[in-house]
TORPA-4810 file (N, C-alpha, C, O; in nm, 3 decimals):
<nodes>
NODE_1_4.400_-3.745_-1.866_4.516_-3.767_-1.780_4.466_-3.776_-1.636_4.389_-3.691_-1.592_M
NODE_2_4.511_-3.877_-1.564_4.471_-3.892_-1.425_4.527_-3.777_-1.342_4.628_-3.716_-1.377_M
NODE_3_4.459_-3.750_-1.231_4.499_-3.641_-1.143_4.643_-3.658_-1.096_4.719_-3.561_-1.088_F
NODE_4_4.681_-3.784_-1.064_4.818_-3.811_-1.019_4.920_-3.775_-1.126_5.024_-3.715_-1.097_E
NODE_5_4.891_-3.811_-1.251_4.981_-3.781_-1.362_4.990_-3.631_-1.386_5.098_-3.579_-1.414_Q
NODE_6_4.878_-3.563_-1.374_4.877_-3.419_-1.389_4.967_-3.353_-1.284_5.042_-3.261_-1.316_L
NODE_7_4.958_-3.400_-1.160_5.043_-3.345_-1.055_5.192_-3.369_-1.084_5.275_-3.281_-1.061_L
NODE_8_5.224_-3.489_-1.133_5.363_-3.518_-1.168_5.414_-3.422_-1.274_5.526_-3.372_-1.265_E
NODE_9_5.331_-3.398_-1.375_5.369_-3.304_-1.482_5.385_-3.162_-1.427_5.477_-3.090_-1.463_E
NODE_10_5.292_-3.124_-1.339_5.300_-2.990_-1.279_5.426_-2.975_-1.194_5.489_-2.870_-1.194_M
NODE_11_5.463_-3.082_-1.122_5.583_-3.075_-1.038_5.709_-3.062_-1.122_5.806_-2.999_-1.078_E
NODE_12_5.710_-3.121_-1.242_5.825_-3.105_-1.332_5.839_-2.960_-1.376_5.950_-2.907_-1.383_K
NODE_13_5.726_-2.897_-1.405_5.726_-2.758_-1.449_5.757_-2.664_-1.333_5.840_-2.574_-1.345_I
NODE_14_5.690_-2.687_-1.222_5.705_-2.603_-1.102_5.804_-2.670_-1.007_5.766_-2.713_-0.898_E
NODE_15_5.929_-2.679_-1.046_6.030_-2.757_-0.974_6.044_-2.721_-0.827_6.078_-2.808_-0.746_K
NODE_16_6.020_-2.599_-0.789_6.039_-2.557_-0.651_5.917_-2.579_-0.563_5.923_-2.557_-0.442_D
NODE_17_5.806_-2.621_-0.622_5.683_-2.636_-0.545_5.651_-2.783_-0.522_5.668_-2.866_-0.612_F
NODE_18_5.604_-2.816_-0.402_5.557_-2.950_-0.367_5.406_-2.949_-0.383_5.338_-2.869_-0.318_E
NODE_19_5.351_-3.035_-0.468_5.209_-3.032_-0.498_5.134_-3.157_-0.454_5.015_-3.170_-0.482_L
NODE_20_5.200_-3.249_-0.385_5.136_-3.373_-0.341_5.015_-3.351_-0.252_4.923_-3.433_-0.249_G
NODE_21_5.015_-3.240_-0.178_4.901_-3.211_-0.091_4.773_-3.189_-0.171_4.663_-3.210_-0.119_H
NODE_22_4.786_-3.146_-0.297_4.667_-3.127_-0.380_4.598_-3.261_-0.407_4.476_-3.270_-0.405_L
NODE_23_4.677_-3.362_-0.433_4.622_-3.495_-0.457_4.552_-3.545_-0.331_4.441_-3.598_-0.339_L
NODE_24_4.615_-3.529_-0.217_4.557_-3.570_-0.090_4.426_-3.493_-0.065_4.326_-3.552_-0.025_H
NODE_25_4.428_-3.364_-0.089_4.309_-3.280_-0.067_4.195_-3.317_-0.162_4.078_-3.317_-0.123_S
NODE_26_4.230_-3.349_-0.285_4.129_-3.388_-0.384_4.052_-3.511_-0.337_3.929_-3.508_-0.329_F
NODE_27_4.124_-3.620_-0.306_4.058_-3.744_-0.264_3.985_-3.725_-0.131_3.876_-3.780_-0.112_W
NODE_28_4.043_-3.649_-0.041_3.980_-3.623_0.089_3.846_-3.552_0.070_3.746_-3.587_0.133_R
NODE_29_3.845_-3.453_-0.015_3.723_-3.375_-0.038_3.612_-3.462_-0.096_3.499_-3.456_-0.048_R
NODE_30_3.642_-3.543_-0.197_3.535_-3.624_-0.254_3.496_-3.740_-0.162_3.384_-3.789_-0.169_I
NODE_31_3.588_-3.784_-0.075_3.552_-3.885_0.024_3.449_-3.829_0.121_3.352_-3.897_0.154_L
NODE_32_3.467_-3.706_0.164_3.370_-3.645_0.257_3.234_-3.624_0.190_3.131_-3.639_0.255_F
NODE_33_3.234_-3.590_0.061_3.107_-3.577_-0.012_3.035_-3.712_-0.013_2.915_-3.719_0.010_V
NODE_34_3.110_-3.817_-0.041_3.050_-3.952_-0.047_3.002_-3.997_0.091_2.895_-4.057_0.102_E
NODE_35_3.081_-3.970_0.196_3.038_-4.006_0.331_2.903_-3.942_0.364_2.814_-4.008_0.418_Q
NODE_36_2.889_-3.815_0.333_2.763_-3.745_0.359_2.648_-3.806_0.277_2.537_-3.821_0.328_D
NODE_37_2.675_-3.840_0.153_2.570_-3.891_0.065_2.520_-4.029_0.106_2.400_-4.058_0.095_A
NODE_38_2.610_-4.115_0.155_2.569_-4.252_0.188_2.548_-4.275_0.338_2.506_-4.384_0.377_V
NODE_39_2.577_-4.176_0.420_2.554_-4.189_0.564_2.650_-4.284_0.634_2.613_-4.352_0.729_G
NODE_40_2.773_-4.288_0.585_2.876_-4.370_0.649_2.993_-4.278_0.682_3.056_-4.221_0.593_I
NODE_41_3.020_-4.264_0.811_3.124_-4.171_0.858_3.238_-4.249_0.921_3.216_-4.337_1.005_K
NODE_42_3.360_-4.217_0.881_3.478_-4.277_0.941_3.595_-4.181_0.927_3.598_-4.096_0.838_F
NODE_43_3.690_-4.198_1.015_3.809_-4.113_1.018_3.907_-4.162_0.911_3.906_-4.280_0.874_D
NODE_44_3.989_-4.073_0.861_4.092_-4.113_0.763_4.232_-4.082_0.815_4.325_-4.057_0.739_I
NODE_45_4.243_-4.087_0.946_4.374_-4.067_1.010_4.474_-4.171_0.958_4.590_-4.141_0.933_E
NODE_46_4.426_-4.294_0.944_4.505_-4.402_0.886_4.432_-4.443_0.758_4.322_-4.499_0.764_N
NODE_47_4.491_-4.416_0.643_4.426_-4.438_0.514_4.530_-4.497_0.419_4.617_-4.427_0.369_D
NODE_48_4.518_-4.627_0.395_4.619_-4.696_0.315_4.554_-4.773_0.200_4.444_-4.825_0.214_D
NODE_49_4.624_-4.779_0.088_4.576_-4.860_-0.023_4.598_-5.008_0.010_4.691_-5.044_0.082_S
NODE_50_4.511_-5.091_-0.044_4.516_-5.236_-0.021_4.528_-5.303_-0.156_4.437_-5.293_-0.238_V
NODE_51_4.637_-5.370_-0.181_4.654_-5.441_-0.308_4.678_-5.348_-0.425_4.708_-5.230_-0.409_G
NODE_52_4.662_-5.405_-0.542_4.688_-5.333_-0.667_4.561_-5.264_-0.719_4.450_-5.306_-0.688_E
NODE_53_4.581_-5.160_-0.798_4.469_-5.098_-0.869_4.417_-5.199_-0.971_4.493_-5.280_-1.024_K
NODE_54_4.288_-5.193_-0.996_4.227_-5.281_-1.095_4.149_-5.199_-1.196_4.078_-5.105_-1.160_Q
NODE_55_4.163_-5.235_-1.323_4.084_-5.175_-1.429_3.962_-5.263_-1.449_3.975_-5.380_-1.487_L
NODE_56_3.844_-5.208_-1.425_3.721_-5.286_-1.430_3.638_-5.243_-1.551_3.612_-5.125_-1.571_I
NODE_57_3.599_-5.341_-1.630_3.505_-5.316_-1.738_3.366_-5.327_-1.678_3.327_-5.434_-1.631_D
NODE_58_3.291_-5.219_-1.680_3.160_-5.215_-1.615_3.054_-5.295_-1.688_2.948_-5.324_-1.632_T
NODE_59_3.082_-5.330_-1.813_2.980_-5.397_-1.894_2.888_-5.297_-1.962_2.802_-5.335_-2.042_G
NODE_60_2.905_-5.169_-1.930_2.825_-5.063_-1.991_2.894_-5.016_-2.119_3.017_-5.007_-2.125_L
NODE_61_2.815_-4.987_-2.221_2.871_-4.944_-2.349_2.806_-4.814_-2.396_2.686_-4.793_-2.379_K
NODE_62_2.890_-4.729_-2.456_2.841_-4.606_-2.518_2.776_-4.640_-2.652_2.788_-4.752_-2.702_Y
NODE_63_2.707_-4.543_-2.708_2.643_-4.562_-2.839_2.741_-4.609_-2.945_2.705_-4.687_-3.033_E
NODE_64_2.866_-4.561_-2.937_2.966_-4.598_-3.038_3.026_-4.736_-3.013_3.113_-4.780_-3.089_N
NODE_65_2.981_-4.805_-2.907_3.028_-4.940_-2.878_3.144_-4.948_-2.780_3.179_-5.057_-2.735_G
NODE_66_3.205_-4.833_-2.746_3.315_-4.833_-2.650_3.265_-4.871_-2.511_3.156_-4.831_-2.470_D
NODE_67_3.345_-4.950_-2.440_3.311_-4.991_-2.304_3.350_-4.883_-2.205_3.450_-4.813_-2.223_S
NODE_68_3.271_-4.870_-2.100_3.304_-4.780_-1.990_3.388_-4.858_-1.890_3.340_-4.952_-1.827_L
NODE_69_3.514_-4.819_-1.876_3.606_-4.884_-1.785_3.643_-4.788_-1.673_3.648_-4.666_-1.691_Q
NODE_70_3.669_-4.845_-1.555_3.700_-4.766_-1.437_3.824_-4.825_-1.368_3.832_-4.945_-1.345_V
NODE_71_3.919_-4.737_-1.335_4.037_-4.776_-1.259_4.003_-4.758_-1.111_3.958_-4.650_-1.070_L
NODE_72_4.023_-4.862_-1.031_3.981_-4.859_-0.890_4.093_-4.906_-0.798_4.174_-4.992_-0.835_C
NODE_73_4.096_-4.849_-0.679_4.194_-4.885_-0.576_4.120_-4.899_-0.443_4.052_-4.805_-0.399_Q
NODE_74_4.132_-5.015_-0.381_4.072_-5.038_-0.249_4.157_-4.970_-0.143_4.280_-4.979_-0.146_L
NODE_75_4.092_-4.902_-0.049_4.159_-4.838_0.064_4.101_-4.890_0.194_3.985_-4.930_0.201_H
NODE_76_4.184_-4.887_0.296_4.151_-4.929_0.432_4.173_-4.806_0.519_4.286_-4.760_0.533_D
NODE_77_4.066_-4.752_0.578_4.079_-4.627_0.654_4.013_-4.640_0.791_3.914_-4.711_0.809_A
NODE_78_4.072_-4.569_0.888_4.016_-4.566_1.023_4.093_-4.466_1.108_4.202_-4.422_1.073_C
NODE_79_4.033_-4.433_1.221_4.103_-4.355_1.322_4.184_-4.450_1.409_4.172_-4.572_1.398_G
NODE_80_4.266_-4.395_1.496_4.350_-4.479_1.582_4.270_-4.576_1.669_4.318_-4.684_1.700_D
NODE_81_4.149_-4.538_1.708_4.069_-4.620_1.798_3.946_-4.677_1.729_3.847_-4.708_1.795_W
NODE_82_3.952_-4.690_1.595_3.840_-4.741_1.519_3.881_-4.867_1.442_3.999_-4.890_1.415_E
NODE_83_3.781_-4.946_1.409_3.801_-5.060_1.320_3.811_-5.008_1.177_3.754_-4.904_1.146_S
NODE_84_3.882_-5.079_1.090_3.898_-5.031_0.953_3.771_-5.041_0.869_3.688_-5.130_0.888_P
NODE_85_3.758_-4.946_0.776_3.647_-4.943_0.681_3.709_-4.947_0.541_3.806_-4.877_0.514_V
NODE_86_3.652_-5.029_0.454_3.699_-5.036_0.317_3.624_-4.938_0.228_3.502_-4.925_0.239_G
NODE_87_3.696_-4.870_0.141_3.634_-4.782_0.042_3.722_-4.783_-0.082_3.837_-4.827_-0.078_Y
NODE_88_3.666_-4.734_-0.193_3.738_-4.733_-0.320_3.755_-4.593_-0.375_3.663_-4.511_-0.371_F
NODE_89_3.874_-4.567_-0.427_3.899_-4.449_-0.509_3.887_-4.496_-0.653_3.949_-4.596_-0.692_R
NODE_90_3.808_-4.425_-0.732_3.779_-4.470_-0.869_3.791_-4.355_-0.968_3.769_-4.238_-0.934_C
NODE_91_3.827_-4.391_-1.091_3.833_-4.292_-1.198_3.796_-4.360_-1.329_3.853_-4.463_-1.365_Q
NODE_92_3.700_-4.302_-1.400_3.661_-4.357_-1.530_3.777_-4.338_-1.628_3.854_-4.242_-1.617_S
NODE_93_3.789_-4.427_-1.719_3.900_-4.422_-1.815_3.855_-4.377_-1.953_3.926_-4.398_-2.052_K
NODE_94_3.738_-4.314_-1.962_3.694_-4.262_-2.091_3.740_-4.117_-2.105_3.829_-4.074_-2.032_D
NODE_95_3.684_-4.044_-2.196_3.737_-3.913_-2.231_3.726_-3.808_-2.120_3.807_-3.716_-2.117_S
NODE_96_3.629_-3.817_-2.030_3.615_-3.710_-1.931_3.687_-3.739_-1.799_3.701_-3.647_-1.718_F
NODE_97_3.732_-3.858_-1.774_3.813_-3.894_-1.657_3.750_-3.852_-1.524_3.816_-3.792_-1.440_K
NODE_98_3.624_-3.883_-1.505_3.557_-3.850_-1.380_3.608_-3.935_-1.264_3.632_-4.055_-1.281_G
NODE_99_3.626_-3.874_-1.149_3.674_-3.943_-1.030_3.563_-3.949_-0.926_3.481_-3.858_-0.916_S
NODE_100_3.561_-4.056_-0.849_3.460_-4.072_-0.746_3.506_-4.172_-0.641_3.604_-4.244_-0.659_F
NODE_101_3.432_-4.174_-0.531_3.456_-4.266_-0.421_3.337_-4.360_-0.411_3.222_-4.318_-0.431_I
NODE_102_3.363_-4.485_-0.380_3.255_-4.580_-0.349_3.283_-4.638_-0.211_3.392_-4.691_-0.185_H
NODE_103_3.184_-4.628_-0.122_3.193_-4.686_0.012_3.088_-4.796_0.022_2.969_-4.767_0.029_I
NODE_104_3.131_-4.922_0.023_3.034_-5.031_0.040_2.960_-5.019_0.173_3.017_-4.976_0.274_P
NODE_105_2.834_-5.059_0.173_2.751_-5.049_0.293_2.783_-5.153_0.399_2.875_-5.234_0.381_G
NODE_106_2.708_-5.151_0.508_2.738_-5.237_0.624_2.717_-5.385_0.600_2.768_-5.467_0.677_P
NODE_107_2.643_-5.424_0.497_2.628_-5.568_0.471_2.759_-5.628_0.421_2.782_-5.748_0.436_T
NODE_108_2.844_-5.545_0.363_2.975_-5.590_0.313_3.087_-5.538_0.402_3.181_-5.612_0.434_V
NODE_109_3.078_-5.414_0.441_3.177_-5.350_0.530_3.138_-5.388_0.674_3.071_-5.312_0.743_N
NODE_110_3.182_-5.504_0.718_3.134_-5.567_0.843_3.170_-5.490_0.970_3.114_-5.520_1.075_K
NODE_111_3.260_-5.392_0.964_3.300_-5.318_1.084_3.213_-5.195_1.109_3.241_-5.116_1.200_N
NODE_112_3.107_-5.178_1.031_3.019_-5.063_1.047_2.904_-5.095_1.142_2.846_-5.204_1.138_L
NODE_113_2.871_-4.998_1.226_2.764_-5.013_1.325_2.666_-4.898_1.304_2.706_-4.784_1.281_V
NODE_114_2.535_-4.928_1.312_2.434_-4.824_1.297_2.434_-4.735_1.421_2.432_-4.784_1.534_K
NODE_115_2.436_-4.605_1.396_2.434_-4.505_1.503_2.303_-4.428_1.494_2.207_-4.476_1.433_R
NODE_116_2.297_-4.311_1.551_2.178_-4.226_1.544_2.149_-4.180_1.402_2.241_-4.163_1.321_D
NODE_117_2.022_-4.160_1.373_1.976_-4.099_1.246_2.027_-4.172_1.122_2.064_-4.108_1.024_K
NODE_118_2.028_-4.304_1.124_2.069_-4.385_1.009_2.211_-4.357_0.961_2.240_-4.371_0.842_N
NODE_119_2.297_-4.318_1.051_2.438_-4.298_1.019_2.513_-4.423_1.067_2.488_-4.474_1.176_I
NODE_120_2.605_-4.470_0.985_2.690_-4.583_1.021_2.831_-4.532_1.045_2.877_-4.439_0.978_Y
NODE_121_2.898_-4.593_1.141_3.039_-4.562_1.166_3.107_-4.689_1.215_3.039_-4.785_1.252_S
NODE_122_3.240_-4.691_1.216_3.311_-4.813_1.253_3.301_-4.846_1.402_3.276_-4.760_1.487_P
NODE_123_3.320_-4.974_1.429_3.333_-5.019_1.568_3.451_-4.943_1.626_3.559_-4.940_1.568_I
NODE_124_3.430_-4.882_1.742_3.534_-4.801_1.803_3.563_-4.841_1.946_3.511_-4.940_1.997_G
NODE_125_3.648_-4.763_2.009_3.692_-4.789_2.145_3.576_-4.797_2.244_3.583_-4.871_2.342_N
NODE_126_3.469_-4.723_2.219_3.354_-4.723_2.309_3.259_-4.839_2.288_3.161_-4.852_2.363_G
NODE_127_3.283_-4.922_2.189_3.195_-5.035_2.158_3.255_-5.166_2.209_3.280_-5.258_2.132_D
NODE_128_3.277_-5.173_2.339_3.347_-5.288_2.399_3.282_-5.421_2.362_3.353_-5.519_2.336_K
NODE_129_3.148_-5.427_2.359_3.081_-5.552_2.329_3.095_-5.596_2.183_3.067_-5.711_2.151_D
NODE_130_3.139_-5.506_2.095_3.152_-5.539_1.954_3.297_-5.546_1.906_3.321_-5.583_1.791_Q
NODE_131_3.393_-5.511_1.992_3.534_-5.511_1.947_3.578_-5.648_1.898_3.660_-5.658_1.807_E
NODE_132_3.523_-5.753_1.956_3.560_-5.888_1.915_3.512_-5.920_1.773_3.562_-6.013_1.709_K
NODE_133_3.414_-5.842_1.722_3.358_-5.864_1.589_3.438_-5.795_1.478_3.403_-5.810_1.361_D
NODE_134_3.542_-5.721_1.512_3.620_-5.649_1.413_3.682_-5.746_1.312_3.736_-5.850_1.348_T
NODE_135_3.671_-5.708_1.184_3.722_-5.791_1.075_3.827_-5.712_0.999_3.809_-5.593_0.975_V
NODE_136_3.937_-5.778_0.960_4.039_-5.712_0.878_3.986_-5.694_0.736_3.914_-5.779_0.684_K
NODE_137_4.023_-5.583_0.676_3.977_-5.554_0.540_4.026_-5.662_0.442_3.955_-5.696_0.347_I
NODE_138_4.143_-5.716_0.464_4.194_-5.822_0.376_4.100_-5.943_0.374_4.090_-6.012_0.273_S
NODE_139_4.030_-5.969_0.485_3.934_-6.078_0.492_3.810_-6.047_0.409_3.748_-6.137_0.353_T
NODE_140_3.775_-5.919_0.400_3.655_-5.875_0.328_3.681_-5.837_0.183_3.588_-5.805_0.109_L
NODE_141_3.807_-5.841_0.142_3.848_-5.786_0.013_3.765_-5.836_-0.105_3.719_-5.755_-0.186_E
NODE_142_3.744_-5.965_-0.116_3.669_-6.020_-0.229_3.526_-5.966_-0.230_3.476_-5.927_-0.336_K
NODE_143_3.460_-5.963_-0.115_3.323_-5.913_-0.108_3.316_-5.763_-0.138_3.221_-5.717_-0.202_D
NODE_144_3.416_-5.686_-0.094_3.420_-5.543_-0.121_3.432_-5.518_-0.271_3.361_-5.433_-0.326_L
NODE_145_3.521_-5.592_-0.339_3.538_-5.577_-0.484_3.410_-5.617_-0.558_3.371_-5.550_-0.653_W
NODE_146_3.346_-5.725_-0.514_3.221_-5.768_-0.579_3.112_-5.663_-0.564_3.037_-5.637_-0.658_N
NODE_147_3.103_-5.601_-0.446_3.006_-5.494_-0.423_3.034_-5.377_-0.517_2.942_-5.322_-0.577_D
NODE_148_3.160_-5.340_-0.529_3.197_-5.229_-0.618_3.153_-5.258_-0.761_3.091_-5.173_-0.826_L
NODE_149_3.185_-5.376_-0.811_3.153_-5.410_-0.951_3.002_-5.403_-0.976_2.959_-5.356_-1.081_K
NODE_150_2.924_-5.449_-0.880_2.778_-5.444_-0.893_2.729_-5.299_-0.892_2.644_-5.262_-0.973_K
NODE_151_2.781_-5.218_-0.802_2.738_-5.079_-0.788_2.784_-4.990_-0.903_2.717_-4.891_-0.934_E
NODE_152_2.897_-5.022_-0.965_2.945_-4.941_-1.078_2.842_-4.936_-1.191_2.819_-4.831_-1.251_L
NODE_153_2.780_-5.050_-1.218_2.680_-5.056_-1.325_2.562_-4.966_-1.296_2.510_-4.899_-1.386_K
NODE_154_2.519_-4.962_-1.171_2.405_-4.879_-1.133_2.443_-4.732_-1.133_2.372_-4.649_-1.190_V
NODE_155_2.554_-4.700_-1.069_2.594_-4.560_-1.052_2.632_-4.493_-1.185_2.602_-4.375_-1.206_R
NODE_156_2.697_-4.568_-1.272_2.748_-4.507_-1.395_2.657_-4.524_-1.517_2.687_-4.471_-1.624_L
NODE_157_2.549_-4.598_-1.503_2.457_-4.617_-1.616_2.411_-4.485_-1.677_2.400_-4.477_-1.800_K
NODE_158_2.382_-4.380_-1.598_2.340_-4.253_-1.659_2.444_-4.194_-1.756_2.407_-4.120_-1.847_P
NODE_159_2.570_-4.226_-1.739_2.674_-4.171_-1.827_2.658_-4.224_-1.969_2.671_-4.148_-2.065_I
NODE_160_2.631_-4.352_-1.982_2.618_-4.409_-2.117_2.478_-4.389_-2.174_2.460_-4.396_-2.296_V
NODE_161_2.379_-4.365_-2.089_2.241_-4.347_-2.135_2.208_-4.204_-2.176_2.120_-4.182_-2.259_D
NODE_162_2.278_-4.106_-2.118_2.239_-3.967_-2.137_2.362_-3.879_-2.153_2.445_-3.871_-2.062_D
NODE_163_2.373_-3.814_-2.266_2.487_-3.726_-2.293_2.494_-3.611_-2.194_2.602_-3.563_-2.160_Y
NODE_164_2.379_-3.566_-2.146_2.372_-3.452_-2.054_2.361_-3.497_-1.908_2.285_-3.438_-1.831_D
NODE_165_2.434_-3.597_-1.870_2.431_-3.651_-1.734_2.466_-3.542_-1.632_2.558_-3.463_-1.653_T
NODE_166_2.393_-3.540_-1.523_2.422_-3.451_-1.411_2.527_-3.521_-1.324_2.492_-3.601_-1.237_D
NODE_167_2.654_-3.491_-1.348_2.763_-3.560_-1.277_2.758_-3.536_-1.126_2.796_-3.622_-1.047_Y
NODE_168_2.712_-3.419_-1.087_2.702_-3.388_-0.944_2.602_-3.482_-0.877_2.623_-3.525_-0.763_K
NODE_169_2.493_-3.514_-0.946_2.390_-3.601_-0.889_2.442_-3.742_-0.862_2.397_-3.808_-0.768_A
NODE_170_2.537_-3.788_-0.943_2.593_-3.921_-0.920_2.731_-3.912_-0.853_2.804_-4.011_-0.846_I
NODE_171_2.765_-3.793_-0.804_2.888_-3.767_-0.728_3.012_-3.812_-0.807_3.096_-3.886_-0.758_R
NODE_172_3.019_-3.763_-0.930_3.131_-3.789_-1.019_3.199_-3.657_-1.047_3.135_-3.564_-1.097_L
NODE_173_3.326_-3.646_-1.017_3.395_-3.518_-1.023_3.498_-3.515_-1.135_3.584_-3.603_-1.146_F
NODE_174_3.488_-3.410_-1.218_3.588_-3.390_-1.321_3.677_-3.271_-1.286_3.780_-3.250_-1.350_I
NODE_175_3.638_-3.195_-1.187_3.716_-3.084_-1.136_3.736_-3.102_-0.985_3.677_-3.191_-0.923_D
NODE_176_3.818_-3.018_-0.929_3.837_-3.019_-0.785_3.705_-2.982_-0.720_3.653_-2.874_-0.747_F
NODE_177_3.648_-3.068_-0.635_3.515_-3.039_-0.579_3.514_-2.919_-0.486_3.610_-2.893_-0.414_P
NODE_178_3.404_-2.848_-0.490_3.386_-2.733_-0.401_3.322_-2.780_-0.273_3.255_-2.884_-0.271_K
NODE_179_3.342_-2.706_-0.166_3.280_-2.743_-0.038_3.132_-2.722_-0.042_3.063_-2.748_0.057_K
</nodes>
């Protein structure tokens, strides 16, 4: 059951409690883990989904022949004075329902600029000479999706190859992530 569906069921049971913040906190926490892992930092003050969710067949198959499929949603996020960055919220659709974030790199996410220590961040208010280079995520959408599809095969291959996959190593979460 997806995290969103679980929250809906919990809200039916716990009628007096509002639990939507748990969903927000869940995605926020794994987004920060992914930002640290890939060296791409951006604000999520403005964080909106772009288009429809897509179910992607990774082309990877388990020993029993079942395909590994992933439900993905493109998001457009930035601070008030930053250019938008595209990233994906993803969840595998097999039995363990692992959730993860994918942030395409600067070759696809055109609004990213290299900063100190190999960290990338969006073009911002202080980057006057680059503000004209800002690109809308809708313009990059096809390239962002293509990057995701390519990276899914690499990132998730350990799941179909090894029953004892270290999910933490590939930043795949089946529980609420710890700090």
